[in-house]
C-alpha positions in Angstrom: 0.0 0.0 0.0 1.5 3.4 -1.0 1.7 5.9 1.8 2.0 9.6 1.4 1.5 10.4 5.1 3.9 12.8 6.8 5.0 12.4 10.5 3.3 14.2 13.3 2.3 17.8 12.5 1.8 20.7 15.0 -1.7 21.3 16.3 -3.7 23.8 14.3 -3.4 27.5 15.2 -6.1 29.5 17.0 -7.4 31.0 13.7 -7.9 27.6 12.1 -9.6 26.3 15.2 -11.9 29.3 15.2 -12.8 28.8 11.5 -13.5 25.1 12.0 -15.7 25.9 15.0 -17.7 28.3 12.9 -18.0 25.7 10.1 -19.2 23.1 12.5 -21.9 25.5 13.8 -23.1 26.2 10.3 -23.3 22.5 9.6 -25.2 21.8 12.8 -27.6 24.6 11.8 -28.2 23.0 8.4 -29.0 19.7 10.2 -31.4 21.4 12.6 -33.1 23.2 9.8 -33.4 20.0 7.7 -35.8 18.4 10.2 -38.7 20.3 8.6 -38.1 18.2 5.4 -38.7 14.9 7.2 -42.2 13.3 7.7 -42.5 10.7 10.4 -43.7 7.3 9.2 -42.9 5.3 12.3 -41.2 6.8 15.4 -40.2 4.1 17.9 -37.3 6.1 19.4 -38.9 5.8 22.9 -37.7 2.2 22.8 -34.0 3.2 22.6 -32.1 2.2 25.7 -29.3 4.1 27.4 -26.6 1.8 26.2 -28.0 0.9 22.8 -25.9 1.0 19.6 -27.7 2.8 16.8 -27.6 2.7 13.0 -28.4 5.8 11.1 -29.0 5.5 7.3 -30.4 7.5 4.4 -31.5 5.4 1.5 -33.7 5.2 -1.6 -35.1 2.1 -3.3 -33.2 -0.5 -1.2 -36.0 -2.9 -0.7 -34.0 -5.9 -1.8 -30.9 -5.2 0.4 -32.8 -4.3 3.6 -33.6 -7.8 5.0 -29.9 -8.8 5.0 -28.8 -5.3 6.1 -31.1 -5.2 9.1 -30.4 -8.8 10.2 -26.6 -8.5 9.8 -26.5 -5.4 12.0 -28.9 -6.9 14.6 -26.7 -9.9 14.8 -23.7 -7.5 15.2 -25.2 -5.8 18.2 -27.3 -2.9 16.9 -30.5 -2.3 18.9 -32.2 0.4 16.9 -32.2 1.8 13.4 -32.9 5.5 12.5 -33.6 5.7 8.8 -34.6 8.3 6.3 -36.3 7.1 3.1 -35.7 9.5 0.2 -38.9 9.0 -1.8 -38.5 5.3 -2.6 -41.0 3.7 -4.9 -40.1 0.0 -4.5 -41.7 -0.8 -1.2 -38.8 0.3 1.0 -40.8 2.5 3.3 -43.5 -0.2 3.8 -40.9 -2.8 4.8 -39.2 -0.4 7.2 -42.5 0.5 8.9 -43.1 -3.2 9.7 -39.8 -3.5 11.7 -40.2 -3.1 15.5 -36.7 -1.8 15.9 -36.8 0.8 13.2 -37.8 4.4 13.3 -38.3 5.8 9.8 -38.9 9.2 8.3 -39.6 10.0 4.6 -38.8 13.0 2.4 -39.2 14.0 -1.2 -36.6 16.8 -0.8 -33.4 16.9 -2.9 -30.7 14.4 -1.8 -28.0 16.6 -3.4 -29.2 19.8 -1.7 -29.2 18.0 1.7 -25.4 17.5 1.3 -26.2 14.0 -0.1 -28.3 13.1 2.9 -25.8 14.3 5.5 -28.1 17.0 6.8 -30.9 14.5 7.4 -28.6 12.0 9.1 -27.1 14.8 11.1 -30.5 15.8 12.5 -31.2 12.2 13.6 -27.8 12.0 15.2 -28.3 15.3 17.0 -31.8 14.4 18.2 -31.4 10.7 19.1 -27.7 9.8 18.9 -26.3 12.0 21.7 -24.3 9.7 24.1 -24.7 6.6 21.9 -22.3 4.8 19.7 -23.8 5.5 16.3 -23.0 3.7 13.1 -23.8 5.9 10.1 -23.8 3.8 6.9 -25.5 3.3 3.5 -27.7 0.3 2.8 -24.9 -1.1 0.6 -22.2 -0.9 3.3 -21.6 -3.9 5.6 -19.0 -3.3 8.4 -16.4 -5.9 9.4 -13.5 -5.5 11.8 -10.8 -7.5 13.5 -12.3 -10.5 15.3 -15.8 -9.9 13.9 -16.2 -13.6 13.6 -16.1 -13.9 17.4 -16.9 -10.5 18.8 -19.6 -7.9 18.1 -20.0 -4.1 18.2 -20.7 -4.1 21.9 -17.3 -5.8 22.5 -15.6 -3.3 20.1 -17.2 -0.1 21.5 -16.7 -1.3 25.1 -13.0 -1.6 24.4 -13.0 1.8 22.6 -14.7 3.4 25.7 -12.0 1.9 27.9 -9.3 3.6 25.8 -11.2 6.9 25.7 -11.6 6.7 21.9 -14.5 8.5 20.4 -14.5 7.1 16.9 -13.7 4.1 14.8 -12.4 4.3 11.2 -13.0 2.1 8.2 -12.0 1.7 4.6 -14.8 1.3 2.1 -14.0 -1.7 -0.1 -15.7 -2.1 -3.5 -16.7 -5.7 -3.9 -17.6 -7.2 -7.4 -18.3 -10.4 -9.2 -16.1 -12.2 -11.8 -17.8 -11.6 -15.1 -20.4 -9.1 -16.2 -22.0 -7.3 -13.2 -25.4 -7.9 -14.9 -25.0 -11.7 -15.2 -26.3 -12.8 -11.8 -29.4 -11.7 -10.0 -29.4 -11.0 -6.3 -31.9 -13.0 -4.1 -33.4 -10.8 -1.4 -32.2 -11.7 2.1 -29.1 -13.5 1.0 -25.5 -12.5 1.6 -24.6 -10.2 -1.3 -20.9 -11.1 -0.9 -21.6 -14.6 -2.0 -22.0 -13.0 -5.5 -19.6 -10.1 -5.0 -16.7 -12.1 -3.7 -13.8 -10.2 -5.3 -12.0 -6.9 -4.6 -8.8 -5.1 -5.6 -6.0 -6.2 -3.3 -3.6 -3.4 -4.3 -3.3 0.1 -5.7 -4.5 2.1 -2.8 -3.1 5.5 -1.8 -3.1 7.1 1.6 -2.6 10.9 1.9 -2.6 13.0 5.1 -4.6 16.2 4.8 -3.8 19.0 7.2 -7.1 21.0 7.1 -9.2 18.4 8.9 -6.3 16.2 10.1 -7.7 13.3 8.2 -6.3 10.6 5.9 -7.6 10.5 2.3 -7.7 7.0 0.8 -8.4 6.3 -2.9 -8.1 3.2 -4.9 -10.0 0.0 -5.7 -11.8 -1.1 -8.9 -13.5 2.3 -9.6 -10.2 4.1 -9.6 -8.6 1.3 -11.7 -11.2 1.2 -14.4 -13.2 4.4 -14.4 -10.8 7.1 -13.2 -7.5 6.0 -14.6 -6.9 9.3 -16.3 -8.3 11.4 -13.4 -7.4 9.6 -10.2 -8.0 12.7 -8.2 -11.7 12.4 -9.1 -12.0 8.8 -8.0 -14.2 8.2 -4.9 -12.9 8.6 -1.4 -12.7 5.4 0.5 -11.9 6.7 4.0 -14.8 6.8 6.5 -15.4 7.5 10.2 -18.7 5.6 10.4 -18.8 4.6 14.1 -18.8 7.5 16.6 -19.6 7.9 20.3 -21.9 10.7 19.2 -22.2 14.2 20.8 -24.8 16.6 19.6 -22.0 19.1 18.9 -20.4 16.8 16.4 -20.9 17.1 12.6 -20.0 15.2 9.5 -18.5 17.5 6.8 -18.6 15.3 3.8 -20.6 12.1 4.0 -18.9 10.1 6.8 -15.5 10.8 5.2 -14.6 13.7 7.4 -16.0 14.8 10.8 -15.6 17.7 13.2 -14.1 18.2 15.6 -10.8 17.1 14.0 -10.0 14.6 16.8 -12.6 12.2 15.3 -10.6 11.9 12.1 -7.5 10.7 14.0 -9.2 7.2 14.3 -7.0 6.3 11.3 -3.8 7.2 13.1 -2.1 3.9 13.7 0.1 5.4 16.3 -2.9 5.5 18.7 -3.1 1.7 18.7 -6.8 1.7 17.7 -8.2 -1.0 15.4 -9.8 0.0 12.1 -12.3 -1.9 9.9 -13.6 -2.3 6.4 -17.0 -1.4 4.9 -17.7 -4.1 2.4 -19.5 -2.2 -0.4 -22.2 -4.1 -2.4 -22.8 -1.4 -5.0 -22.0 -3.7 -7.9 -25.0 -6.0 -7.8 -26.8 -6.3 -11.1 -29.3 -3.6 -10.1 -26.5 -1.0 -10.4 -27.1 -1.0 -14.2 -30.7 0.3 -13.9 -29.8 2.5 -11.0 -27.0 4.1 -12.9 -29.3 4.9 -15.8 -31.8 6.5 -13.4 -29.1 8.4 -11.4 -27.6 9.8 -14.6 -30.9 11.5 -15.2 -31.6 12.5 -11.6 -28.1 14.0 -11.1 -28.4 13.7 -7.3 -25.2 11.8 -6.3 -22.3 14.1 -7.3 -21.4 17.7 -6.8 -19.8 18.0 -10.3 -22.2 15.9 -12.2 -20.6 16.6 -15.6 -17.5 14.6 -14.5 -19.5 11.4 -14.0 -21.5 11.0 -17.3 -18.9 8.6 -18.7 -18.8 6.8 -15.3 -22.5 6.1 -15.5 -22.3 5.1 -19.1 -19.6 2.5 -18.2 -21.8 1.0 -15.6 -24.8 0.9 -17.8 -22.8 -1.2 -20.2 -22.6 -4.0 -17.6 -18.8 -4.4 -17.6 -16.6 -7.2 -16.2 -14.7 -5.5 -13.3 -12.4 -8.5 -12.7 -8.7 -8.0 -13.4 -5.1 -9.0 -12.5 -5.5 -7.1 -9.2 -8.6 -9.0 -8.2 -8.4 -11.1 -5.0 -11.2 -13.4 -3.6 -12.5 -12.3 -0.2 -11.7 -14.7 2.6 -12.3 -12.8 5.8 -11.0 -10.1 8.1 -7.6 -11.7 8.6 -7.0 -11.4 4.9 -7.9 -7.7 5.0 -5.6 -7.1 7.8 -2.7 -8.9 6.0 -3.3 -6.6 3.0 -3.2 -3.5 5.2 -6.8 -2.6 4.7 -7.7 -2.9 8.4 -5.7 -3.1 11.6 -6.0 -4.8 15.0 -4.1 -2.1 16.8 -3.8 -3.0 20.5 -7.2 -4.8 20.4 -6.2 -8.5 20.4 
């Protein structure tokens, strides 16, 4: 893994700290204001216990993924889900309303104008997440971490609490099939990674960024195939998805960057903290139709003109497999490849 990370840098000066505090306040105001865009479909938040781990998600037309998604995180130790449905038309909202451990809101407002759902998620985190470990993920993101075959999120967050850590970092890993992405249909409720069993095992770059004191990670199959000529436009893969939330915290850009800056230090291996991987199931066969729709909706990227060819490539149902492809075998393999770390948690 290529590393462009400098050694320790001096803490930010008072002017930078002041500007970042102002930015965080503006972001929190956006989250607070966005609550008016949300209509309650089922509010079961009174069932949230003091020590419950929460999942927060914003999604659209994810009916097929939800049964596996919900059960996986229940089994991992999540007690309640706070979900915003962004105008689905495939039965997503109805399925969520049937779940006793899900509170769900719906909105027809612009995903793009809500900072790609971050404002809505931020409001739920502010209102319900304070004091809880909160996992903010998309419906196509499945978290794994060291010892996930034997331990759950309560074990992990309990250890993080003992260390005084406030956040847990993870690399988003694009998973894909061997052969055309449109060749095999996904059966609802099954493990998507039985179909998407490959990923790029090399070609990742890590770059320290001073402004937010975060690590920027790029790479994987999307950079290799779709952004070869413009690698700086390839998707960011670094995320801070699991946080002991405080109502004064804010996500800046998806869950890639958070404020205050100390949350972004969860990737700093010198702290001895473990890190994880978000297995990304984007490349199920449905991505072909979704890409055609999103190309027209233009809701998923700030600079939409840069991604027309990207959508066209996906619509063509390509074979993503290549010489860099590695079959997924488990968390030990991801650690050996440097995509996650155990830190001091053994």
